[in-house]
C-alpha positions as CSV (number, residue, x, y, z in Angstrom):
1,X,-19.5,-28.6,-50.8
2,X,-22.6,-29.7,-48.8
3,X,-22.5,-29.5,-45.1
4,X,-23.0,-33.3,-44.8
5,X,-19.9,-34.0,-47.0
6,X,-17.9,-31.3,-45.1
7,X,-18.8,-32.9,-41.8
8,X,-17.8,-36.3,-43.0
9,X,-14.5,-35.1,-44.3
10,X,-13.7,-33.3,-41.1
11,X,-14.6,-36.4,-39.1
12,X,-12.2,-38.5,-41.3
13,X,-9.4,-35.9,-40.9
14,X,-10.0,-35.9,-37.1
15,X,-9.9,-39.7,-37.0
16,X,-6.6,-39.6,-38.9
17,X,-5.2,-37.1,-36.4
18,X,-4.8,-34.5,-39.1
19,X,-7.1,-31.9,-37.5
20,X,-8.5,-31.5,-34.0
21,X,-11.7,-29.9,-32.9
22,X,-11.6,-26.8,-30.8
23,X,-14.2,-24.5,-29.3
24,X,-13.9,-20.8,-30.3
25,X,-14.5,-17.8,-28.0
26,X,-18.1,-17.6,-29.0
27,X,-18.7,-21.3,-28.7
28,X,-18.2,-21.9,-32.4
29,X,-16.7,-25.2,-33.5
30,X,-13.2,-24.7,-35.0
31,X,-10.7,-27.1,-36.5
32,X,-6.9,-26.7,-36.3
33,X,-4.1,-28.8,-37.8
34,X,-2.5,-31.2,-35.4
35,X,1.3,-31.7,-35.3
36,X,0.7,-34.6,-37.8
37,X,-1.4,-32.3,-40.0
38,X,1.3,-29.6,-39.9
39,X,3.8,-32.2,-41.1
40,X,2.0,-32.3,-44.4
41,X,2.9,-28.7,-45.2
42,X,6.2,-29.5,-47.2
43,X,4.2,-32.0,-49.4
44,X,1.4,-29.5,-50.0
45,X,3.9,-26.7,-50.8
46,X,5.8,-29.0,-53.2
47,X,2.5,-29.8,-55.0
48,X,1.8,-26.1,-55.3
49,X,5.3,-25.5,-56.7
50,X,4.7,-28.3,-59.2
51,X,1.4,-26.8,-60.3
52,X,2.9,-23.3,-60.7
53,X,5.7,-24.7,-62.8
54,X,3.9,-27.4,-64.8
55,X,0.2,-26.7,-64.5
56,X,-1.9,-24.8,-67.0
57,X,-2.0,-21.0,-67.0
58,X,-5.0,-19.4,-65.3
59,X,-7.6,-18.4,-67.7
60,X,-10.5,-16.0,-67.3
61,X,-13.4,-17.8,-65.7
62,X,-11.1,-20.3,-63.8
63,X,-11.9,-20.7,-60.1
64,X,-9.5,-18.7,-58.1
65,X,-9.3,-17.2,-54.6
66,X,-6.8,-14.5,-53.8
67,X,-6.1,-15.9,-50.4
68,X,-4.8,-19.1,-52.0
69,X,-2.0,-17.0,-53.5
70,X,-0.6,-16.6,-50.0
71,X,0.2,-20.4,-50.2
72,X,1.6,-20.0,-53.7
73,X,4.1,-17.4,-52.5
74,X,5.0,-19.5,-49.5
75,X,5.7,-22.4,-51.8
76,X,8.2,-20.1,-53.7
77,X,9.9,-18.8,-50.5
78,X,13.7,-19.4,-50.3
79,X,14.8,-19.5,-46.6
80,X,18.5,-19.1,-47.5
81,X,17.6,-15.7,-49.0
82,X,16.0,-14.6,-45.8
83,X,18.1,-15.9,-42.9
84,X,18.6,-12.4,-41.3
85,X,15.4,-10.9,-42.6
86,X,12.4,-9.9,-40.4
87,X,9.6,-8.2,-42.3
88,X,5.8,-8.3,-42.4
89,X,3.8,-7.4,-45.5
90,X,0.0,-6.7,-45.3
91,X,-2.1,-7.2,-48.5
92,X,-4.9,-4.7,-48.4
93,X,-7.4,-4.8,-51.2
94,X,-11.1,-5.6,-51.7
95,X,-10.0,-9.1,-53.0
96,X,-7.6,-9.9,-50.2
97,X,-6.9,-8.9,-46.7
98,X,-4.0,-11.1,-45.6
99,X,-0.4,-11.0,-44.5
100,X,3.0,-12.6,-45.0
101,X,5.7,-12.5,-42.4
102,X,9.3,-13.6,-42.7
103,X,11.3,-14.1,-39.5
104,X,14.4,-16.2,-38.8
105,X,14.4,-17.8,-42.2
106,X,10.8,-18.9,-41.9
107,X,7.6,-17.6,-43.6
108,X,4.2,-17.3,-41.9
109,X,1.0,-16.4,-43.7
110,X,-2.5,-15.5,-42.6
111,X,-5.8,-13.8,-43.5
112,X,-6.9,-10.6,-41.8
113,X,-4.8,-7.8,-40.4
114,X,-1.2,-8.1,-39.4
115,X,-0.3,-6.6,-36.0
116,X,2.5,-4.3,-37.2
117,X,3.2,-4.6,-40.9
118,X,6.4,-3.0,-42.3
119,X,4.7,-2.5,-45.7
120,X,1.0,-2.3,-46.7
121,X,0.5,-3.4,-50.3
122,X,-2.5,-1.8,-52.0
123,X,-3.3,-4.9,-54.0
124,X,-3.2,-8.7,-54.0
125,X,-0.3,-11.2,-54.2
126,X,-0.9,-11.4,-58.0
127,X,-0.8,-7.6,-58.2
128,X,2.6,-7.6,-56.4
129,X,4.3,-10.5,-58.2
130,X,2.6,-10.6,-61.6
131,X,0.4,-7.6,-62.6
132,X,2.2,-4.5,-61.4
133,X,4.5,-2.8,-63.8
134,X,6.6,-1.6,-60.8
135,X,5.6,-3.6,-57.6
136,X,7.2,-0.9,-55.4
137,X,4.5,1.5,-56.6
138,X,2.0,-0.5,-54.6
139,X,3.4,0.8,-51.3
140,X,4.2,4.2,-49.7
141,X,7.7,5.5,-50.4
142,X,8.7,4.9,-46.8
143,X,7.9,1.2,-47.1
144,X,9.7,0.5,-50.4
145,X,12.9,-0.9,-48.7
146,X,10.8,-3.3,-46.6
147,X,8.9,-4.5,-49.6
148,X,12.1,-4.9,-51.7
149,X,13.7,-7.0,-48.9
150,X,10.5,-9.1,-48.7
151,X,10.4,-9.8,-52.5
152,X,14.1,-10.7,-52.5
153,X,13.2,-13.8,-50.4
154,X,11.5,-15.3,-53.4
155,X,12.7,-16.6,-56.7
156,X,9.8,-16.8,-59.2
157,X,10.0,-18.1,-62.7
158,X,8.6,-15.9,-65.4
159,X,6.7,-17.6,-68.3
160,X,9.6,-16.8,-70.6
161,X,11.8,-19.0,-68.3
162,X,13.8,-16.2,-66.8
163,X,14.2,-16.1,-63.0
164,X,12.9,-13.0,-61.4
165,X,15.4,-12.0,-58.8
166,X,14.9,-8.9,-56.6
């Protein structure tokens, strides 16, 4: 996207009270969601769930970013399965440095390093939920119970139609 188009879209979002402009520590211009913008999250997550269920399968050469998969797993999060769960998982791979934290029945995601992860996955979200023969092999033995508890908070549908339950 060209910088002129990006600037115009950000101005439109700011005018609609979806984002607000902030100044970063080094004077950089930053944008953050407003309360009104944050209220869009359920709709965005519902669209992601719809796409995961009804959209086409990813094919080699399709545009994909591993950090987007953090949103994908957030869309498949089941709060009732995580009411008493507090766990933070760090994804640490060349393709993705990001984290997912479950606390009090809510899920939070971000890019970068988590402060104190309970488990560090040596791979991406796709490696954990799709590619790994045994997802628990992606973490140290001492972190397996934390990762198992984390994965139990999701119900993902396999292509064959079977529900994956951890």
